[in-house]
C-alpha positions in Angstrom: 6.1 9.7 -16.9 4.5 13.1 -15.7 7.1 15.0 -12.6 4.6 15.5 -10.6 4.0 12.3 -9.5 5.9 11.1 -6.5 5.7 8.1 -4.7 8.4 8.9 -2.2 10.1 5.5 -1.0 8.8 2.8 -3.0 9.8 1.2 -6.3 7.7 1.0 -8.8 9.4 -2.3 -10.4 10.0 -4.0 -6.7 6.1 -3.4 -6.2 5.1 -5.2 -9.8 7.8 -7.8 -8.9 6.0 -8.2 -4.9 3.1 -8.3 -7.1 3.7 -11.2 -9.8 5.4 -13.3 -6.6 2.4 -13.0 -4.7 -0.3 -13.8 -7.2 2.5 -17.0 -8.2 2.2 -18.2 -4.0 -2.3 -18.1 -4.4 -4.0 -21.7 -3.4 -6.3 -22.2 -5.6 -9.2 -22.0 -5.3 -8.4 -20.2 -1.7 -8.1 -16.2 -2.1 -7.8 -14.0 0.5 -9.1 -10.6 0.4 -5.2 -8.8 0.6 -2.0 -10.6 0.5 1.1 -8.3 3.1 3.6 -7.3 0.1 6.0 -5.4 2.3 6.0 -5.1 6.3 7.3 -2.0 7.4 8.2 -3.2 11.4 6.4 -0.8 12.8 3.4 1.9 13.6 5.7 5.0 14.4 4.3 8.1 13.0 7.8 8.8 12.6 9.8 6.2 11.1 7.1 5.9 8.9 7.8 9.1 7.7 11.5 8.2 7.7 11.4 4.6 6.2 8.7 5.9 3.0 10.7 9.8 3.1 6.8 11.4 3.3 9.0 14.4 4.5 6.6 17.3 3.3 3.7 15.2 5.5 2.3 18.6 6.4 1.1 18.0 9.7 3.3 15.1 11.9 -0.7 13.3 13.3 -1.8 9.7 12.3 -4.9 11.5 10.9 -2.0 13.2 8.1 -0.2 10.5 7.3 -3.1 8.2 6.8 -4.4 10.4 3.9 -0.7 10.9 2.4 -1.0 7.1 2.5 -4.0 7.3 0.8 -2.7 9.4 -1.7 0.2 7.4 -2.2 -2.0 4.0 -2.1 -4.1 5.2 -4.7 -0.7 7.4 -7.4 0.9 3.1 -6.9 -1.9 1.8 -7.7 -2.8 3.0 -10.6 1.0 3.0 -12.1 1.4 -1.1 -10.9 -2.9 -1.4 -13.2 -3.6 -3.4 -9.6 -5.4 -1.9 -6.1 -2.7 -1.2 -3.4 -3.5 -0.3 -0.1 -2.1 0.7 3.1 -3.3 -1.3 6.9 -1.8 -1.9 10.5 -1.6 -5.7 11.2 -3.0 -7.5 14.4 0.3 -6.1 15.7 0.4 -1.8 15.1 3.1 -2.8 11.9 2.5 -0.4 8.8 2.4 -2.8 5.9 1.4 -1.8 2.4 -1.2 -4.5 0.6 -2.2 -6.4 -2.7 -6.3 -6.9 -2.6 -7.9 -9.6 -4.3 -10.9 -10.1 -4.9 -12.4 -13.0 -5.4 -9.6 -14.3 -7.4 -9.8 -11.8 -9.7 -6.9 -9.7 -10.7 -8.3 -6.1 -12.5 -9.1 -3.8 -10.1 -12.5 -2.7 -10.5 -12.1 1.1 -8.9 -8.5 2.7 -8.0 -9.0 3.8 -4.3 -7.5 3.8 -2.0 -9.0 2.2 1.3 -9.5 5.1 3.5 -10.2 2.7 6.6 -7.0 0.6 6.0 -5.6 2.7 8.7 -7.9 2.6 11.0 -7.0 0.1 14.2 
């Protein structure tokens, strides 16, 4: 693996396990748009930086965080072979989501959901 690849506070093996378990729990015939893999139970920028170890975040703004999380989602999507995005839930907590597209688990576009962090 290229030494320049950073996945910060995420563990690729744990994510692969979570993806596998999430797929096993999907009800037959019903597929949501996305499945929550991890919830960080916070929407606070400083908490998110600490939890995900994003210490090289240049500016401590929501826009800068969104860009960093978009890059991180893209990286783990490529490494895992799945489409992963970050987004906020109804309570304002950040989560990592597996994108589910019409029941197919083959990622069409390994692109981070740029709008996922807009509440």
